[in-house]
C-alpha positions as CSV (number, residue, x, y, z in Angstrom):
1,X,64.0,27.7,-24.4
2,X,63.6,30.1,-27.1
3,X,60.9,32.4,-27.3
4,X,61.3,33.4,-31.0
5,X,61.3,31.1,-33.9
6,X,62.2,32.4,-37.7
7,X,60.6,30.7,-40.7
8,X,61.4,31.9,-44.2
9,X,60.6,31.1,-47.8
10,X,63.0,29.6,-50.1
11,X,64.7,32.9,-51.5
12,X,64.5,34.3,-48.0
13,X,66.4,31.5,-46.4
14,X,69.1,31.5,-48.9
15,X,69.6,35.3,-48.3
16,X,69.6,35.0,-44.5
17,X,72.2,32.1,-44.6
18,X,74.4,34.3,-46.9
19,X,74.4,37.6,-45.1
20,X,71.8,37.5,-42.2
21,X,69.3,40.3,-41.9
22,X,69.8,43.8,-42.3
23,X,67.5,47.0,-42.1
24,X,68.0,47.9,-45.9
25,X,67.0,44.4,-46.9
26,X,63.4,45.0,-45.8
27,X,60.7,46.4,-48.3
28,X,57.3,45.4,-46.9
29,X,56.2,44.5,-43.2
30,X,52.6,43.1,-43.2
31,X,50.7,43.0,-39.9
32,X,47.8,40.5,-39.6
33,X,44.4,40.7,-37.9
34,X,44.0,38.7,-34.8
35,X,42.9,41.0,-32.2
36,X,44.6,40.5,-28.6
37,X,47.1,38.1,-30.1
38,X,48.9,41.0,-31.6
39,X,49.7,42.3,-28.2
40,X,52.7,39.7,-28.0
41,X,54.2,41.4,-30.9
42,X,54.2,44.8,-29.3
43,X,57.7,45.0,-27.9
44,X,59.1,43.4,-31.1
45,X,57.3,46.2,-33.1
46,X,58.7,48.9,-30.9
47,X,62.0,47.6,-31.4
48,X,61.9,47.0,-35.1
49,X,60.3,50.5,-35.9
50,X,61.5,52.6,-33.1
51,X,65.1,51.4,-33.5
52,X,66.3,48.8,-35.9
53,X,64.5,49.4,-39.1
54,X,65.5,53.2,-38.7
55,X,69.0,52.1,-39.8
56,X,68.0,51.8,-43.4
57,X,67.4,54.4,-46.0
58,X,65.0,52.8,-48.3
59,X,61.1,53.3,-48.5
60,X,59.1,50.5,-46.5
61,X,55.5,49.6,-47.0
62,X,53.4,48.8,-43.9
63,X,50.3,46.8,-44.9
64,X,47.8,46.0,-42.2
65,X,44.5,44.4,-41.2
66,X,42.4,44.9,-38.1
67,X,44.7,45.5,-35.2
68,X,47.5,45.2,-37.8
69,X,46.3,48.4,-39.3
70,X,46.1,50.0,-36.0
71,X,49.9,48.7,-35.2
72,X,51.1,50.2,-38.6
73,X,49.5,53.5,-38.3
74,X,51.1,53.9,-34.8
75,X,54.6,53.0,-36.3
76,X,54.0,55.9,-38.7
77,X,54.0,58.3,-36.0
78,X,57.5,60.3,-35.4
79,X,58.1,58.6,-32.1
80,X,56.9,55.1,-33.1
81,X,58.3,53.5,-29.5
82,X,56.1,55.6,-27.6
83,X,53.1,55.4,-29.8
84,X,53.2,51.7,-30.0
85,X,53.7,51.4,-26.2
86,X,50.5,53.8,-25.9
87,X,48.6,51.2,-28.2
88,X,49.3,48.3,-25.9
89,X,48.1,50.3,-22.9
90,X,44.8,51.3,-24.8
91,X,44.1,47.8,-26.0
92,X,44.8,46.1,-22.7
93,X,42.8,48.9,-20.6
94,X,39.6,48.8,-23.0
95,X,36.3,48.6,-21.0
96,X,32.8,48.9,-22.3
97,X,29.4,49.4,-20.5
98,X,27.2,46.4,-20.7
99,X,24.3,44.8,-19.2
100,X,25.4,41.9,-16.5
101,X,25.8,38.6,-18.7
102,X,25.6,40.2,-22.0
103,X,28.0,41.6,-24.5
104,X,28.2,45.4,-25.0
105,X,26.1,46.9,-27.8
106,X,28.2,47.1,-31.2
107,X,27.1,50.7,-31.5
108,X,28.8,51.4,-28.1
109,X,31.9,49.4,-29.1
110,X,32.2,51.3,-32.2
111,X,31.6,54.7,-30.4
112,X,34.4,54.0,-27.7
113,X,36.9,52.9,-30.3
114,X,36.2,55.7,-32.6
115,X,36.7,58.3,-29.7
116,X,40.2,56.6,-28.8
117,X,41.4,56.7,-32.6
118,X,40.5,60.3,-32.5
119,X,42.3,61.1,-29.2
120,X,45.5,59.2,-30.6
121,X,45.4,60.3,-34.2
122,X,43.2,63.5,-34.3
123,X,45.4,66.6,-35.7
124,X,48.2,64.0,-36.4
125,X,47.2,62.8,-39.6
126,X,49.8,64.7,-41.5
127,X,52.5,63.2,-39.3
128,X,51.2,59.4,-40.0
129,X,50.8,60.1,-43.8
130,X,54.2,62.3,-44.0
131,X,56.6,59.9,-42.6
132,X,59.7,60.0,-44.8
133,X,60.2,56.6,-45.3
134,X,57.2,54.5,-44.2
135,X,54.2,54.1,-46.5
136,X,50.9,53.0,-44.9
137,X,48.3,50.6,-46.6
138,X,45.0,49.8,-44.6
139,X,43.1,46.8,-45.7
140,X,39.4,46.9,-45.4
141,X,36.4,44.6,-46.5
142,X,33.6,46.5,-48.3
143,X,30.1,44.6,-48.2
144,X,28.3,43.9,-51.2
145,X,25.0,42.3,-51.9
146,X,23.3,42.0,-48.6
147,X,26.4,43.0,-46.9
148,X,26.4,46.4,-48.7
149,X,23.7,48.3,-46.8
150,X,20.9,47.7,-44.3
151,X,17.9,46.2,-46.2
152,X,14.3,46.5,-45.4
153,X,14.6,43.3,-43.2
154,X,17.1,45.2,-41.0
155,X,20.8,44.6,-40.4
156,X,19.9,42.1,-37.7
157,X,18.6,39.8,-40.5
158,X,20.4,40.7,-43.6
159,X,23.9,40.9,-42.1
160,X,23.9,37.3,-40.9
161,X,22.5,36.0,-44.2
162,X,25.1,38.1,-45.9
163,X,27.9,36.5,-43.9
164,X,26.3,33.0,-44.4
165,X,26.3,33.9,-48.2
166,X,29.9,34.9,-48.1
167,X,31.0,31.8,-46.0
168,X,29.3,29.5,-48.7
169,X,31.0,31.3,-51.4
170,X,34.3,31.3,-49.7
171,X,34.2,27.3,-49.4
172,X,33.9,27.2,-53.3
173,X,36.8,29.7,-53.7
174,X,38.2,33.0,-52.3
175,X,37.4,34.7,-55.6
176,X,33.7,33.7,-55.4
177,X,33.6,35.4,-52.1
178,X,34.3,38.8,-53.9
179,X,30.5,38.9,-54.7
180,X,29.9,39.4,-51.2
181,X,33.0,41.2,-49.8
182,X,35.3,43.3,-51.7
183,X,38.9,44.1,-50.6
184,X,39.4,48.0,-50.4
185,X,42.9,49.3,-49.5
186,X,43.5,52.7,-48.3
187,X,46.9,53.4,-49.5
188,X,49.5,56.0,-49.1
189,X,49.3,57.9,-52.5
190,X,53.1,58.6,-52.6
191,X,54.2,55.0,-53.4
192,X,51.8,52.1,-54.6
193,X,52.0,48.9,-52.7
194,X,54.8,47.0,-54.7
195,X,52.6,44.0,-55.0
196,X,49.8,42.9,-57.5
197,X,46.3,42.6,-55.9
198,X,44.7,40.7,-58.8
199,X,44.1,37.7,-56.7
200,X,40.9,39.1,-55.4
201,X,38.3,41.7,-55.9
202,X,40.1,44.9,-55.1
203,X,39.8,48.6,-55.1
204,X,42.6,50.8,-54.1
205,X,41.7,54.2,-52.7
206,X,44.1,57.0,-51.7
207,X,44.7,57.3,-48.1
208,X,44.0,61.0,-46.9
209,X,43.7,62.9,-43.5
210,X,39.8,62.6,-44.1
211,X,39.8,58.9,-44.3
212,X,42.7,57.7,-42.1
213,X,40.6,57.4,-38.9
214,X,37.5,56.0,-40.5
215,X,39.5,53.3,-42.5
216,X,41.4,52.1,-39.5
217,X,38.1,52.0,-37.6
218,X,36.6,50.0,-40.4
219,X,39.4,47.6,-40.6
220,X,39.1,46.9,-37.0
221,X,35.3,46.4,-37.2
222,X,34.6,42.8,-36.3
223,X,31.1,41.9,-37.5
224,X,28.6,41.8,-34.6
225,X,31.1,43.0,-32.2
226,X,31.2,46.6,-34.0
227,X,29.1,48.3,-36.4
228,X,30.1,48.6,-40.1
229,X,31.6,52.0,-41.0
230,X,29.6,53.5,-44.0
231,X,30.5,55.7,-46.8
232,X,34.1,56.6,-46.1
233,X,35.5,59.8,-47.7
234,X,37.1,59.3,-51.0
235,X,35.9,55.6,-51.2
236,X,33.0,53.8,-52.9
237,X,29.8,54.2,-50.7
238,X,28.8,51.3,-48.7
239,X,29.5,49.4,-45.5
240,X,33.0,48.7,-44.5
241,X,34.1,45.9,-42.2
242,X,37.2,44.3,-40.7
243,X,40.2,44.0,-43.0
244,X,40.8,40.5,-41.9
245,X,37.7,39.1,-43.6
246,X,39.2,39.4,-46.9
247,X,42.8,39.4,-45.7
248,X,43.0,37.7,-42.2
249,X,47.0,37.4,-42.5
250,X,47.7,39.2,-45.8
251,X,48.7,36.2,-47.9
252,X,49.7,38.4,-50.9
253,X,52.0,37.9,-53.9
254,X,55.2,39.2,-52.1
255,X,57.4,37.0,-54.3
256,X,56.6,39.2,-57.4
257,X,58.8,42.1,-55.7
258,X,61.9,42.6,-58.0
259,X,64.1,43.0,-54.7
260,X,64.2,42.9,-51.0
261,X,62.4,40.9,-48.3
262,X,59.2,40.8,-46.4
263,X,59.6,41.0,-42.7
264,X,56.7,39.5,-41.1
265,X,56.1,39.7,-37.4
266,X,53.5,37.4,-36.8
267,X,51.9,35.2,-33.8
268,X,52.1,32.2,-35.6
269,X,53.8,30.2,-38.4
270,X,50.9,29.8,-40.8
271,X,49.6,32.8,-43.1
272,X,46.1,32.2,-43.5
273,X,44.5,34.1,-46.4
274,X,41.1,35.2,-45.0
275,X,39.2,35.0,-41.7
276,X,36.7,32.4,-43.1
277,X,39.4,30.2,-44.0
278,X,40.5,29.4,-40.5
279,X,38.6,26.2,-40.7
280,X,40.0,25.2,-44.2
281,X,43.4,23.8,-43.3
282,X,44.1,23.1,-46.8
283,X,44.4,27.2,-47.4
284,X,46.9,27.2,-44.4
285,X,49.8,25.9,-46.5
286,X,52.7,28.1,-47.6
287,X,52.8,28.9,-51.3
288,X,55.3,30.3,-53.8
289,X,54.1,33.6,-53.1
290,X,56.0,33.6,-49.8
291,X,59.4,32.9,-51.1
292,X,60.9,36.1,-50.0
293,X,59.1,36.2,-46.7
294,X,60.7,36.1,-43.1
295,X,58.1,35.2,-40.5
296,X,59.1,35.9,-36.8
297,X,56.8,34.0,-34.5
298,X,56.5,33.0,-31.0
299,X,57.4,29.2,-30.1
300,X,54.8,26.9,-28.8
301,X,56.9,26.3,-25.7
302,X,57.2,29.9,-24.8
303,X,53.6,30.4,-25.5
304,X,52.7,27.6,-23.0
305,X,54.2,29.6,-20.4
306,X,51.8,32.6,-20.8
307,X,48.7,33.1,-18.7
308,X,46.2,30.3,-19.4
309,X,49.0,28.7,-21.5
310,X,48.2,30.6,-24.7
311,X,48.2,33.9,-26.6
312,X,45.9,36.6,-25.4
313,X,42.7,36.3,-27.5
314,X,39.0,37.3,-27.5
315,X,37.9,34.3,-25.5
316,X,39.6,35.9,-22.5
317,X,36.7,38.5,-22.6
318,X,34.3,35.6,-21.8
319,X,36.6,33.6,-19.6
320,X,37.4,36.8,-17.1
321,X,33.7,38.2,-17.6
322,X,33.4,41.2,-15.2
323,X,36.7,40.6,-13.7
324,X,38.5,43.3,-15.6
325,X,41.4,43.5,-13.4
326,X,42.2,39.9,-13.9
327,X,42.0,40.1,-17.8
328,X,44.1,43.2,-17.5
329,X,46.8,41.6,-15.3
330,X,47.0,38.5,-17.4
331,X,47.5,40.5,-20.6
332,X,50.2,42.8,-19.0
333,X,52.0,39.8,-17.9
334,X,52.0,38.3,-21.5
335,X,53.1,41.8,-22.8
336,X,56.0,41.8,-20.3
337,X,57.1,38.3,-21.1
338,X,56.9,39.1,-24.8
339,X,59.8,41.5,-24.3
340,X,62.0,38.3,-24.9
341,X,60.9,38.4,-28.6
342,X,62.1,41.7,-29.2
343,X,65.6,40.8,-27.1
344,X,66.1,37.6,-29.3
345,X,65.4,39.5,-32.6
346,X,68.1,42.1,-31.4
347,X,70.5,39.3,-31.0
348,X,69.6,37.6,-34.2
349,X,70.0,40.6,-36.5
350,X,73.8,41.1,-35.0
351,X,74.9,37.9,-36.7
352,X,76.4,37.6,-40.0
353,X,74.2,34.6,-40.8
354,X,70.8,33.2,-39.8
355,X,69.5,29.8,-40.3
356,X,65.6,29.8,-40.6
357,X,63.2,27.1,-40.8
358,X,61.2,26.6,-44.1
359,X,57.5,27.8,-44.3
360,X,55.0,24.9,-44.8
């Protein structure tokens, strides 16, 4: 049974068949939102950024939303292997004070996570922003209309109403959702992301030492689980939320790149545009934008061997309740098993030719 599957767009499949995959082929690495699901990619991330990709000489753009932004920021630290390993420990070990039978308060979750980011990145911003080859791009969602700021009715009313409006607009079209949520990308000012972002209402802001931590916090701020991050330095004023709302899996126009491939470690085969598109199956299909994308994803057979027969996800918080030790044990087992993904990828890139399945 294979743990790792490889899917690719038409251009990428031809290139893999012709010459395999080399470090200097990669120009962009996207990292999706998805919370705990990203844990199974941790050993693969550690191998890619801590070892294999270092064999190239080109600039590589790291684009992340939500946990993907956190992953990519860790990859930019000098010892990416160690930083990514620490991320997994931090994520598995998270715990929050809460009343019995009730979820923790969003403000408390935001405060705890902000403190963890300060612990890991405080005083190290220059290391992240000065990586000689990696260029970090953090995707966030800025609220507009009712989602822009707390109104007179209070956020407990305006925020749900705002997301109801965003849901209805998105059902019509993704562009229409731009009236409620704007994509704001905090982008390494040394080199622009080599992709057009004209598909959706977008603002690009220079990523700096002052906004590195706030932008990552915002990108991970799931509505109703964490509070919005307000008035990030250097960016338009307003409330900033999870980058996965506008760009759940970063289904961007990668095919517009002049050369190179997009290497996408992902927890599934499909690349879903926005979080509100999860129920809209017709938006899960591959498009011509993914022609040069190589997706690395776990096989369904391997996933079935993990605890509860699935990837770690947020439902585990409810399933395990106050049994923190039980949840942590299950997640650590999934993390240990996912070492197979890294091992199989290492064997794959040693080949001179690679057969990939088509993205659909």
